[in-house]
C-alpha positions as CSV (number, residue, x, y, z in Angstrom):
1,M,159.9,121.5,130.9
2,N,160.8,118.5,132.9
3,Q,164.5,118.1,134.0
4,K,166.3,116.6,131.1
5,K,168.9,113.8,131.4
6,V,172.3,113.8,129.8
7,L,174.8,110.9,129.8
8,V,178.4,111.9,129.4
9,A,180.6,109.1,128.0
10,D,184.3,109.9,127.8
11,D,187.4,108.0,129.1
12,E,189.1,111.2,130.2
13,E,188.0,112.0,133.8
14,S,188.9,115.7,133.5
15,I,186.8,116.1,130.4
16,R,183.8,114.3,132.0
17,S,184.0,116.4,135.1
18,A,184.1,119.7,133.2
19,I,181.1,118.7,131.1
20,V,179.2,117.4,134.1
21,Y,179.8,120.6,136.0
22,A,178.7,122.9,133.1
23,L,175.6,120.8,132.4
24,K,174.5,120.6,136.0
25,R,174.8,124.4,136.2
26,E,172.2,124.6,133.4
27,G,169.8,122.3,135.3
28,F,170.4,119.0,133.6
29,E,170.5,115.7,135.5
30,V,173.8,114.1,134.5
31,A,175.3,110.6,134.6
32,T,178.7,109.4,133.3
33,A,180.4,106.5,131.7
34,A,184.1,105.9,131.2
35,D,184.0,103.4,128.2
36,G,181.7,102.2,125.5
37,E,180.3,99.2,127.3
38,E,179.4,101.3,130.3
39,A,177.8,103.9,128.0
40,L,175.5,101.2,126.6
41,Q,174.6,100.0,130.1
42,K,174.0,103.5,131.5
43,A,171.9,104.4,128.4
44,A,169.6,101.4,129.2
45,S,169.2,102.2,132.9
46,F,169.5,106.0,133.0
47,R,167.4,106.6,129.9
48,P,169.0,109.9,128.9
49,D,167.5,112.5,126.6
50,L,171.0,113.3,125.2
51,L,174.2,111.3,125.0
52,V,177.5,113.3,124.9
53,L,179.7,110.6,123.4
54,D,183.5,110.5,122.9
55,V,184.5,108.6,119.7
56,M,187.8,107.2,120.9
57,M,186.9,105.1,124.0
58,P,188.1,101.7,125.2
59,K,186.0,98.5,124.9
60,L,183.6,100.0,122.4
61,N,184.3,103.1,120.4
62,G,181.7,105.9,120.0
63,Y,180.7,104.8,116.5
64,E,179.8,101.3,117.6
65,V,177.9,102.7,120.6
66,C,176.1,105.1,118.2
67,R,175.3,102.2,115.9
68,R,173.8,100.1,118.7
69,L,171.7,103.0,119.9
70,E,170.6,104.2,116.5
71,H,167.0,103.1,116.9
72,E,166.5,104.5,120.4
73,K,163.6,106.9,119.9
74,G,164.0,110.4,121.4
75,L,167.7,110.0,122.1
76,G,170.0,112.8,120.9
77,I,173.7,112.1,120.3
78,L,176.5,114.7,120.4
79,L,179.8,113.1,119.3
80,L,183.2,114.3,120.6
81,T,186.5,113.4,118.9
82,V,190.1,114.6,118.5
83,K,189.8,114.0,114.8
84,N,188.8,116.8,112.4
85,D,188.3,114.8,109.2
86,I,185.0,115.2,107.3
87,V,185.0,111.4,106.7
88,D,184.7,110.8,110.4
89,K,182.0,113.4,110.7
90,V,180.0,111.9,107.9
91,L,180.3,108.5,109.4
92,G,178.9,109.8,112.7
93,L,176.0,111.3,110.9
94,E,175.3,108.2,109.0
95,L,175.1,106.3,112.3
96,G,172.5,108.7,113.6
97,A,174.4,111.3,115.5
98,D,172.7,114.8,115.8
99,D,175.8,116.9,116.2
100,F,179.6,116.6,116.2
101,M,182.4,118.6,118.0
102,S,186.1,118.3,117.7
103,K,188.4,118.4,120.7
104,P,189.5,120.7,122.2
105,F,186.1,122.5,122.4
106,D,184.7,125.5,124.2
107,I,182.5,124.2,127.1
108,R,180.0,127.0,126.5
109,E,179.5,126.0,122.9
110,L,179.0,122.3,124.0
111,V,176.4,123.4,126.5
112,A,174.7,125.5,123.8
113,R,174.6,122.6,121.3
114,A,173.4,120.2,124.0
115,K,170.5,122.5,124.8
116,S,169.7,123.0,121.2
117,I,169.5,119.2,120.5
118,V,167.3,118.7,123.6
119,R,164.9,121.5,122.6
120,R,164.6,120.1,119.0
121,L,163.8,116.6,120.3
122,D,161.4,118.0,122.9
123,K,159.5,120.1,120.4
124,G,159.9,118.0,117.3
125,S,162.3,120.2,115.4
126,D,162.6,123.5,117.1
127,G,162.3,126.3,114.6
128,T,160.3,124.4,112.0
129,S,156.8,125.5,110.9
130,L,155.2,122.1,111.6
131,P,151.7,122.4,113.0
132,D,151.1,121.2,116.5
133,S,148.6,118.4,115.6
134,E,148.5,117.2,112.0
135,V,148.5,113.9,110.1
136,Y,149.9,114.1,106.6
137,R,149.4,111.5,103.9
138,L,151.2,111.1,100.6
139,E,150.2,108.0,98.6
140,G,150.9,105.1,101.1
141,L,152.9,107.3,103.5
142,K,151.3,108.6,106.7
143,V,153.1,111.0,109.0
144,D,151.7,112.0,112.4
145,T,153.5,115.0,113.8
146,V,151.9,114.7,117.3
147,R,152.8,111.1,118.0
148,R,155.9,111.5,115.9
149,T,155.2,108.3,113.9
150,A,155.4,107.5,110.3
151,E,153.9,104.5,108.4
152,M,154.3,103.2,104.9
153,N,151.4,101.2,103.6
154,G,150.3,100.6,107.2
155,E,153.7,99.4,108.4
156,P,155.6,101.5,111.0
157,M,158.8,103.2,109.8
158,D,161.8,103.0,112.1
159,L,163.2,106.5,112.0
160,T,165.8,108.4,113.9
161,P,164.6,111.8,115.3
162,K,166.3,113.7,112.6
163,E,165.0,111.5,109.9
164,F,161.5,112.0,111.2
165,D,161.9,115.8,111.4
166,L,163.2,116.0,107.8
167,L,160.4,113.7,106.5
168,A,157.7,115.5,108.4
169,L,158.8,118.9,107.1
170,L,159.0,117.8,103.4
171,V,155.7,115.9,103.5
172,S,153.8,118.6,105.3
173,H,154.8,121.0,102.5
174,A,154.6,118.5,99.6
175,G,155.7,120.1,96.3
176,R,157.6,122.9,98.0
177,V,161.3,123.0,97.0
178,Y,163.8,123.4,99.8
179,T,167.4,124.1,99.3
180,R,169.9,122.1,101.4
181,E,170.7,125.3,103.3
182,D,166.9,125.7,104.1
183,L,166.7,122.2,105.4
184,L,169.8,122.6,107.6
185,D,168.3,125.7,109.1
186,L,164.8,124.3,109.6
187,V,165.7,120.8,110.8
188,W,169.1,121.2,112.4
189,G,168.5,124.7,113.6
190,M,172.1,125.9,113.3
191,A,175.0,126.5,111.0
192,Y,176.0,122.8,110.8
193,F,179.6,121.7,110.7
194,G,178.8,118.8,108.3
195,G,177.6,121.2,105.6
196,T,175.0,120.2,103.0
197,R,176.3,116.6,102.9
198,T,174.4,116.1,106.1
199,V,171.1,116.6,104.3
200,D,172.1,114.3,101.4
201,I,172.9,111.5,103.9
202,H,169.6,111.8,105.6
203,I,167.6,111.9,102.4
204,Q,169.4,108.7,101.2
205,R,168.5,107.0,104.5
206,L,164.9,108.0,104.2
207,R,164.7,106.8,100.6
208,K,166.1,103.5,101.7
209,K,163.5,103.2,104.4
210,L,160.7,104.2,102.0
211,G,161.6,101.2,99.8
212,D,159.6,101.1,96.6
213,A,158.1,104.5,97.5
214,H,161.6,106.2,97.5
215,Y,160.3,108.4,94.6
216,L,158.2,110.4,97.1
217,L,161.3,112.3,98.0
218,Q,162.6,114.0,94.9
219,T,165.8,115.8,94.0
220,V,165.5,119.2,92.4
221,Y,168.9,119.3,90.7
222,G,171.1,122.3,91.4
223,I,168.7,123.4,94.2
224,G,167.7,120.8,96.8
225,Y,164.8,118.5,97.6
226,K,161.0,118.3,97.8
227,A,158.3,115.8,98.6
228,M,156.2,114.8,95.5
229,E,153.1,116.8,95.1
230,K,149.8,115.1,95.8
């Protein structure tokens, strides 16, 4: 695997230094930013695979940075905050973050989560049972798991990495019912702090992007979700 790049954006120099040291020891190439505006600039020039992003930063907060980078394909985002409110966590997820840690955190856990996010992005959802090269079609929807692209009636869908992983898993097993816990495990690959609400948020986002074809993703009440059978 090629050396992966991580951008660490935090206004506290001591925290930046600790994260940088730990990530470099694991073989990552690391750059830093001290505020939200610098984070956006560095993201454009450094082109990281992962952004470790503090929420409470000067100039632009982490949520705004996250919103502006939402459509950057292949970029994972790990949010850091001193807050521990589920509302803040849900907001971060809605803006496209992949994971969330509250300060103070264990640096070893942060490194483990960073490596997990990068692996999933590199492999297209580490731990799923997606085939290596398949194209799936469901009515007007086309999902290519090799190119990691999705089209609806011939028009490209603008999906975040997690949205694509979730859609690809459901469509590649159309008709199979997954519990929310199944989807957390297969798509996120870990016991996820946000709980099953994370899945609901991403399903809602996918349905919105599917437009009139939102019915392709169906709720199985009391259980979870499935893609409509062919």
